[in-house]
C-alpha positions as a Markdown table, in Angstrom:
| # | Residue | x | y | z |
|---|---|---|---|---|
| 1 | Met | 0.0 | 0.0 | 0.0 |
| 2 | Ala | 1.5 | 3.3 | -1.1 |
| 3 | Gln | 1.9 | 6.1 | 1.5 |
| 4 | Ser | 2.6 | 9.8 | 1.2 |
| 5 | Ile | 5.5 | 11.5 | 3.0 |
| 6 | Lys | 6.6 | 15.1 | 3.1 |
| 7 | Leu | 10.1 | 16.0 | 2.1 |
| 8 | Gly | 11.7 | 19.4 | 2.2 |
| 9 | Asp | 12.1 | 21.3 | -1.1 |
| 10 | Asp | 15.9 | 21.0 | -0.8 |
| 11 | Ile | 15.7 | 17.2 | -0.6 |
| 12 | Met | 13.2 | 17.0 | -3.4 |
| 13 | Lys | 15.5 | 19.2 | -5.7 |
| 14 | Ile | 18.3 | 16.6 | -5.1 |
| 15 | Val | 16.0 | 13.7 | -5.7 |
| 16 | Arg | 14.6 | 15.1 | -8.9 |
| 17 | Arg | 18.0 | 15.9 | -10.3 |
| 18 | Glu | 19.4 | 12.5 | -9.4 |
| 19 | Ser | 16.4 | 10.6 | -10.7 |
| 20 | Glu | 16.7 | 12.3 | -14.1 |
| 21 | Leu | 20.5 | 11.5 | -14.2 |
| 22 | Gln | 19.9 | 7.9 | -13.3 |
| 23 | Ser | 16.7 | 7.4 | -15.4 |
| 24 | Arg | 14.6 | 6.5 | -12.4 |
| 25 | Ser | 11.3 | 7.7 | -11.2 |
| 26 | Ile | 11.3 | 9.9 | -8.1 |
| 27 | Ser | 9.9 | 7.1 | -6.0 |
| 28 | Gly | 12.4 | 4.7 | -7.6 |
| 29 | Gln | 15.3 | 7.0 | -6.7 |
| 30 | Ile | 14.2 | 7.4 | -3.1 |
| 31 | Ala | 13.7 | 3.6 | -2.8 |
| 32 | His | 17.2 | 3.1 | -4.3 |
| 33 | Trp | 18.7 | 5.4 | -1.7 |
| 34 | Ile | 16.8 | 3.7 | 1.1 |
| 35 | Arg | 18.2 | 0.3 | 0.0 |
| 36 | Ile | 21.7 | 1.7 | -0.2 |
| 37 | Gly | 21.4 | 3.4 | 3.2 |
| 38 | Arg | 20.1 | 0.2 | 4.8 |
| 39 | Ala | 23.0 | -1.8 | 3.3 |
| 40 | Ile | 25.5 | 0.7 | 4.6 |
| 41 | Glu | 24.1 | 0.6 | 8.1 |
| 42 | Lys | 24.2 | -3.2 | 8.1 |
| 43 | Ser | 27.7 | -3.4 | 6.6 |
| 44 | Gly | 29.5 | -3.3 | 9.9 |
| 45 | Asn | 31.5 | -0.2 | 8.9 |
| 46 | Phe | 28.7 | 2.1 | 10.0 |
| 47 | Asp | 27.2 | 2.5 | 13.5 |
| 48 | His | 24.5 | 5.2 | 13.8 |
| 49 | Ala | 24.9 | 5.2 | 17.6 |
| 50 | Arg | 28.6 | 6.2 | 17.3 |
| 51 | Ile | 27.6 | 9.0 | 14.9 |
| 52 | Thr | 25.0 | 10.3 | 17.4 |
| 53 | Ala | 27.6 | 10.0 | 20.2 |
| 54 | Ala | 30.1 | 12.0 | 18.1 |
| 55 | Leu | 27.5 | 14.7 | 17.4 |
| 56 | Ala | 26.8 | 14.9 | 21.1 |
| 57 | Gly | 30.6 | 15.2 | 21.8 |
| 58 | Asp | 30.7 | 12.0 | 23.7 |
| 59 | Ile | 33.3 | 10.4 | 21.4 |
| 60 | Glu | 36.0 | 11.9 | 19.1 |
| 61 | Thr | 35.3 | 12.1 | 15.4 |
| 62 | Thr | 38.7 | 10.5 | 14.9 |
| 63 | Asp | 37.2 | 7.3 | 16.3 |
| 64 | Leu | 34.7 | 7.1 | 13.4 |
| 65 | Thr | 35.1 | 5.1 | 10.2 |
| 66 | Asp | 35.3 | 7.0 | 7.0 |
| 67 | Glu | 31.6 | 6.1 | 6.2 |
| 68 | Glu | 30.6 | 7.3 | 9.7 |
| 69 | Lys | 32.5 | 10.6 | 9.2 |
| 70 | Asp | 30.6 | 11.3 | 6.0 |
| 71 | Val | 27.3 | 11.0 | 7.8 |
| 72 | Trp | 28.6 | 12.8 | 10.9 |
| 73 | Leu | 29.6 | 15.8 | 8.7 |
| 74 | Asp | 26.2 | 16.0 | 7.2 |
| 75 | Gly | 24.6 | 16.0 | 10.7 |
| 76 | Phe | 27.1 | 18.5 | 12.0 |
| 77 | Val | 26.5 | 21.0 | 9.1 |
| 78 | Glu | 22.8 | 20.7 | 9.6 |
| 79 | Lys | 23.1 | 21.3 | 13.4 |
| 80 | Met | 25.4 | 24.2 | 12.9 |
| 81 | Gly | 22.9 | 25.8 | 10.6 |
| 82 | Gln | 20.2 | 25.8 | 13.3 |
| 83 | Ala | 20.3 | 28.4 | 16.1 |
| 84 | Gly | 19.9 | 26.9 | 19.6 |
| 85 | Ser | 17.3 | 28.4 | 22.0 |
| 86 | Gly | 20.1 | 30.1 | 24.0 |
| 87 | Glu | 21.5 | 31.7 | 20.9 |
| 88 | Thr | 18.0 | 32.9 | 19.7 |
| 89 | Ala | 17.3 | 34.4 | 23.1 |
| 90 | Phe | 20.7 | 36.1 | 23.3 |
| 91 | Phe | 20.3 | 37.9 | 19.9 |
| 92 | Ala | 16.6 | 38.7 | 20.7 |
| 93 | Arg | 17.8 | 40.5 | 23.9 |
| 94 | Arg | 20.5 | 42.3 | 22.0 |
| 95 | Arg | 18.0 | 43.5 | 19.4 |
| 96 | Lys | 15.7 | 44.7 | 22.1 |
| 97 | Leu | 18.5 | 46.7 | 23.7 |
| 98 | Gly | 19.5 | 48.2 | 20.4 |
| 99 | Leu | 22.8 | 46.3 | 20.3 |
| 100 | Gly | 22.2 | 44.5 | 17.1 |
| 101 | Val | 25.0 | 44.4 | 14.5 |
| 102 | Gly | 25.0 | 43.3 | 10.9 |
| 103 | Leu | 26.7 | 43.8 | 7.5 |
| 104 | Asp | 25.8 | 46.6 | 5.1 |
| 105 | Val | 25.7 | 46.1 | 1.3 |
| 106 | Ala | 29.5 | 46.6 | 1.1 |
| 107 | Gly | 30.1 | 43.9 | 3.7 |
| 108 | Asn | 31.1 | 46.3 | 6.5 |
| 109 | Leu | 30.1 | 45.7 | 10.1 |
| 110 | Thr | 27.4 | 48.1 | 11.2 |
| 111 | Arg | 25.5 | 48.7 | 14.4 |
| 112 | Glu | 21.7 | 49.0 | 14.6 |
| 113 | Lys | 20.6 | 52.6 | 14.5 |
| 114 | Thr | 17.8 | 52.4 | 17.0 |
| 115 | Ala | 18.1 | 54.0 | 20.5 |
| 116 | Arg | 18.6 | 51.8 | 23.5 |
| 117 | Lys | 15.4 | 50.6 | 25.2 |
| 118 | Ser | 15.1 | 49.4 | 28.8 |
């Protein structure tokens, strides 16, 4: 029985491009990648728990296999692109106090022009 899932636009762009290159349907390309991912996880050279531990800082990335490092890097880049709650609160407070900074069109560091608020 077929089921629908939601994938982000960024993922779908990759799937569409690769499915065209490989002469597969979109669902065929996703199924192909699922089979590959499952095989990698079962290969013995890949342990998702070790990748999770490395992302949490519990083990060194140098302890990962090459396959695990590739997956770790993808996870690391994704996590680094997301602001944590503390970071979001910190910058919200700075904006409220008129302490925001940014870059102008020339790439120069500028301060927010608003007056300080209590």
